[in-house]
C-alpha positions in Angstrom: 21.7 -139.4 -113.6 23.0 -136.2 -115.1 25.3 -137.4 -117.6 27.3 -134.4 -118.6 26.9 -130.8 -117.6 29.3 -127.8 -117.5 27.8 -126.7 -114.4 27.6 -123.2 -112.9 26.0 -123.9 -109.8 27.4 -126.2 -107.2 26.1 -127.1 -103.5 28.7 -128.1 -101.2 27.5 -130.4 -98.4 29.2 -130.8 -94.8 28.6 -132.3 -91.7 29.5 -128.8 -89.7 31.9 -125.9 -90.5 33.8 -126.6 -87.5 37.7 -125.6 -87.7 38.9 -128.8 -89.6 40.9 -128.9 -92.5 38.1 -129.9 -94.9 35.8 -127.5 -93.6 38.5 -125.1 -94.5 39.0 -126.5 -98.0 35.4 -126.0 -98.9 35.5 -122.5 -98.2 38.5 -121.8 -100.0 37.3 -124.2 -102.8 34.5 -122.1 -103.2 36.1 -118.7 -103.2 38.1 -119.9 -106.4 35.2 -121.5 -108.0 33.3 -118.1 -107.8 36.1 -116.7 -109.2 35.7 -118.6 -112.0 32.0 -117.5 -112.5 30.2 -120.2 -110.8 27.5 -119.5 -107.9 28.2 -121.7 -105.2 26.4 -122.1 -101.7 27.4 -124.4 -98.6 25.1 -126.6 -96.5 26.0 -127.6 -92.9 24.2 -129.9 -90.5 26.0 -128.2 -88.0 25.4 -125.1 -85.8 24.8 -121.6 -86.9 27.5 -120.6 -84.9 30.1 -122.9 -85.7 33.4 -120.8 -86.3 33.4 -121.0 -89.9 30.4 -120.0 -90.9 31.1 -116.3 -90.3 34.2 -116.9 -92.2 32.5 -118.3 -95.2 29.7 -115.3 -94.8 32.4 -112.7 -94.6 33.8 -113.9 -97.8 29.8 -113.6 -99.3 29.4 -117.4 -100.0 25.9 -118.5 -98.8 25.6 -120.7 -96.2 22.4 -122.9 -95.4 22.5 -124.3 -91.5 19.9 -127.3 -91.5 18.8 -128.4 -88.0 16.1 -130.3 -86.7 14.3 -133.6 -86.3 15.4 -135.8 -88.9 12.7 -136.1 -91.3 12.4 -132.3 -91.3 16.2 -131.9 -91.9 15.5 -134.2 -94.8 12.9 -132.1 -96.3 14.7 -129.1 -95.8 17.6 -130.6 -97.4 15.7 -131.8 -100.4 14.4 -128.2 -100.7 17.9 -127.0 -100.8 19.0 -129.4 -103.4 15.9 -128.7 -106.0 17.6 -125.9 -107.1 21.2 -127.3 -107.5 22.1 -129.1 -110.8 25.3 -130.4 -108.6 25.6 -131.5 -105.2 29.2 -132.1 -103.6 29.5 -134.0 -100.4 32.6 -133.4 -98.3 31.6 -135.8 -95.2 30.4 -139.4 -94.6 28.4 -137.9 -91.8 26.6 -135.5 -94.1 26.3 -138.4 -96.9 24.4 -140.5 -94.2 22.4 -137.8 -93.2 21.1 -137.4 -96.9 20.7 -141.1 -97.6 16.8 -141.1 -97.5 16.7 -138.2 -100.4 19.2 -139.4 -102.8 17.0 -141.7 -104.7 14.6 -138.2 -105.5 18.0 -136.5 -106.9 18.0 -138.7 -110.1 18.6 -135.9 -112.3 21.3 -134.4 -110.5 25.3 -134.9 -110.4 26.5 -135.9 -107.1 30.1 -136.3 -106.2 31.6 -137.5 -102.9 34.8 -136.6 -101.9 36.3 -138.4 -98.8 38.8 -136.3 -97.1 40.5 -138.9 -94.6 41.7 -142.5 -95.0 39.7 -144.0 -92.1 38.2 -147.3 -93.6 34.7 -147.0 -92.1 34.8 -150.6 -91.8 31.9 -150.7 -89.1 28.6 -152.9 -90.2 26.7 -149.3 -90.0 28.9 -147.3 -92.3 29.3 -150.6 -94.7 25.5 -150.3 -94.8 25.5 -146.4 -95.8 28.0 -146.8 -98.5 26.0 -149.9 -100.1 23.3 -147.7 -100.4 24.8 -144.7 -101.5 26.9 -145.8 -104.2 23.8 -146.5 -106.4 23.5 -142.8 -106.6 27.1 -141.2 -106.3 28.2 -140.2 -109.9 31.8 -140.0 -109.0 33.8 -140.3 -106.0 37.2 -138.5 -105.2 40.1 -138.8 -102.4 42.8 -136.7 -101.6 45.4 -139.3 -101.3 46.0 -142.9 -102.9 46.2 -144.4 -99.7 42.4 -142.9 -98.9 41.0 -144.3 -102.1 43.1 -148.1 -102.0 41.9 -148.3 -98.2 38.3 -147.4 -99.4 37.8 -149.5 -102.5 39.3 -152.4 -100.8 36.5 -152.0 -98.0 33.5 -150.8 -99.8 34.0 -151.8 -103.4 32.4 -149.3 -105.8 34.0 -150.5 -108.7 31.7 -149.4 -111.0 31.8 -145.8 -109.7 34.2 -143.2 -111.2 37.0 -142.6 -109.1 39.5 -140.0 -108.7 42.8 -138.8 -106.6 42.8 -134.9 -106.4 45.5 -133.2 -104.1 44.1 -130.8 -101.9 44.9 -127.3 -102.9 45.5 -123.8 -100.3 44.8 -120.1 -100.9 48.3 -118.9 -100.2 49.4 -116.5 -98.0 50.9 -113.4 -98.4 54.7 -112.8 -97.6 53.8 -110.0 -95.3 51.4 -112.1 -93.4 53.6 -114.3 -92.4 56.0 -114.0 -89.1 59.9 -114.5 -89.2 61.0 -117.1 -86.6 62.0 -115.1 -83.0 65.3 -117.1 -82.9 65.3 -116.8 -79.4 66.4 -119.8 -78.0 63.1 -121.5 -77.4 61.1 -123.5 -79.8 57.2 -123.3 -80.4 55.7 -126.5 -81.4 52.1 -126.3 -82.9 49.2 -128.9 -83.3 46.6 -128.2 -85.4 43.4 -130.3 -85.9 40.4 -132.3 -84.2 41.4 -133.6 -80.7 40.2 -137.4 -81.2 41.9 -140.7 -81.0 42.8 -140.9 -84.6 44.8 -138.0 -84.4 46.9 -139.3 -81.4 48.4 -136.3 -80.2 49.0 -137.4 -76.6 52.0 -138.8 -78.6 53.5 -135.4 -78.9 52.9 -134.5 -75.1 55.1 -137.7 -74.3 57.7 -137.1 -76.6 58.1 -133.7 -74.8 58.1 -135.5 -71.6 60.8 -137.8 -73.0 63.4 -134.7 -73.0 65.7 -133.6 -70.4 64.5 -130.9 -68.2 66.7 -128.3 -69.7 65.8 -128.9 -72.9 61.7 -129.5 -72.3 62.0 -126.1 -70.4 62.5 -124.4 -73.7 59.5 -125.8 -75.6 56.1 -124.3 -76.0 53.3 -126.9 -76.8 50.3 -124.7 -79.0 47.1 -126.7 -79.3 44.4 -125.6 -81.9 41.5 -127.3 -81.7 39.0 -129.3 -79.9 37.5 -132.7 -79.3 36.9 -135.6 -76.9 40.6 -135.8 -76.2 41.1 -132.4 -74.7 40.4 -133.8 -71.2 43.2 -136.5 -71.7 45.5 -134.0 -72.7 45.1 -131.3 -70.2 45.2 -134.0 -67.6 48.7 -135.4 -69.0 49.9 -131.8 -69.5 49.2 -131.3 -65.7 50.4 -134.3 -64.4 53.9 -134.6 -66.7 54.6 -131.2 -67.9 54.5 -128.5 -65.1 57.8 -127.4 -66.0 56.9 -126.8 -70.0 54.1 -124.3 -71.6 51.5 -126.0 -72.8 48.7 -124.0 -74.2 45.2 -125.0 -75.3 43.9 -122.2 -77.7 40.6 -124.2 -78.9 38.9 -123.6 -82.0 40.6 -120.5 -84.1 39.6 -119.6 -87.5 41.9 -117.4 -88.6 45.4 -119.0 -89.9 47.6 -116.5 -89.4 46.9 -116.3 -85.7 47.6 -120.2 -85.7 50.7 -120.6 -88.1 52.4 -117.6 -87.0 52.6 -118.9 -83.2 55.1 -121.7 -84.0 58.0 -122.9 -85.9 57.2 -126.2 -86.3 54.1 -128.2 -86.8 53.5 -131.8 -85.5 51.2 -134.2 -86.7 51.0 -137.5 -85.2 47.9 -138.9 -86.8 47.5 -142.7 -87.2 45.9 -142.0 -90.8 46.0 -138.9 -92.7 44.6 -138.0 -96.1 46.5 -135.0 -97.9 46.6 -132.8 -94.5 45.5 -129.2 -95.2 47.3 -128.7 -91.7 50.4 -130.0 -93.2 50.0 -127.6 -96.6 49.2 -124.5 -94.6 52.0 -124.8 -92.2 54.3 -125.0 -95.1 52.8 -122.3 -96.7 53.7 -120.1 -93.7 57.1 -121.3 -93.7 56.7 -123.7 -91.0 58.4 -126.9 -90.8 56.6 -129.9 -90.4 57.4 -133.3 -88.5 54.7 -135.9 -89.3 53.9 -139.7 -89.4 54.9 -141.7 -91.7 51.3 -142.3 -92.8 48.7 -141.5 -96.0 49.5 -138.5 -97.7 52.1 -137.2 -95.3 55.3 -138.6 -96.9 53.9 -137.2 -100.2 53.8 -133.4 -98.8 56.8 -134.0 -96.0 60.1 -134.9 -97.3 62.8 -135.9 -95.2 65.3 -133.1 -94.8 63.9 -131.2 -97.1 60.5 -130.0 -95.9 60.5 -131.3 -92.4 60.8 -134.6 -90.7 59.0 -137.9 -91.2 58.7 -140.3 -88.0 56.9 -143.9 -87.3 53.2 -143.5 -85.8 53.1 -143.6 -82.0 57.1 -143.5 -81.9 57.4 -140.6 -79.1 61.3 -141.3 -79.0 61.7 -140.6 -82.2 59.5 -137.4 -82.2 61.5 -136.3 -79.1 65.0 -136.9 -81.0 63.5 -134.2 -83.7 62.3 -132.0 -81.0 65.6 -131.9 -79.8 67.7 -131.4 -83.2 64.9 -128.5 -84.0 66.0 -126.9 -80.5 70.0 -127.3 -81.8 69.4 -126.1 -85.3 66.8 -123.6 -85.3 68.3 -122.3 -88.5 67.4 -125.6 -90.1 63.9 -124.8 -89.2 64.0 -121.5 -91.3 65.7 -123.7 -94.5 63.2 -126.0 -93.9 60.2 -123.6 -94.0 61.4 -121.8 -97.1 61.7 -124.9 -99.2 58.1 -125.9 -97.9 56.7 -122.8 -98.9 58.3 -123.2 -102.5 56.9 -126.9 -102.9 53.0 -125.7 -101.9 53.8 -122.7 -104.5 54.5 -124.9 -107.2 52.4 -128.2 -106.7 49.5 -127.6 -104.5 47.8 -124.3 -105.8 44.0 -124.3 -105.3 43.5 -123.5 -109.1 45.0 -126.4 -110.0 43.0 -128.5 -107.9 39.9 -126.4 -108.8 40.3 -127.3 -112.4 40.6 -131.0 -111.6 37.1 -131.1 -109.7 35.5 -129.3 -112.7 36.8 -132.0 -115.0 34.9 -134.3 -112.4 31.9 -132.2 -112.4 31.9 -132.2 -116.3 32.6 -135.9 -117.0 29.9 -138.5 -117.8 29.1 -140.2 -114.3 29.0 -143.8 -113.6 26.6 -144.5 -110.5 24.8 -148.1 -110.8 
């Protein structure tokens, strides 16, 4: 294995470049690393027309999309890896695809970042991580909970492990649209529509409100996933009196966060949510479940609201309070932006990753 290198060339590997927090972060990290004089590229196993492919290319970041039958994909991946001294995986799915060629990468530094806190406890995922640990020099996590859950489930005691907070690229003040203050409350949900994110809890909370209040709420969903039909069906059956908009995949962050005043995160587990950080950067208050890294970002009464997972009644109370005190949302948003500016800069995150890249690996 590579023991120590001050690398100037990095290959980031993702499962796709759909619109998700981890994928956005990888692109932002590439921009910051390039500003520090590094050569960066992204390998994706998604589709050439994934929304963030165009975003990355517009920023001048090289993107290699690898498709095809299994053996051919891995041959193409190996060809791409040959020119890179450092390979940084950002998803379990990407790592799984690359497993057969890891034994041929012994002279490369390999870093694996877990962006979520899912334990990946199935037998198949345990086998993937049992094999991969022999070739990974460093594993990183975006939250302490994610680190603890992973090591409890998979071991990896002899692999160097670190928690690195996500950082974001801050929008300029001129990019932020002020709250309309028109007596309505626009609520946003940003992310994959999968069971783990549990967005149905948000719709149930709105349905619990008295009709006069519910009619003042708009719900804006950004993202896609297998739970989309369920959410649409619930909206049609229970929220005919409310405006519920499914925007699909949107890559422009200003277009997302300027559409609402309150971000709601209903996840069962969460790492260090990029959606929360981005919303705060756009001066949006946040209501989030008390899981993972959420309480590290959202301070009750300071930058937003916290509630228990699957507690739609508690979330309904938050929505009612937000309607009654719109000025509070403005204050929470202002404080949230200051918190992100001070503690979650992308430059700080990049420096922490650079320290990981440069240290001696410990794969077994």
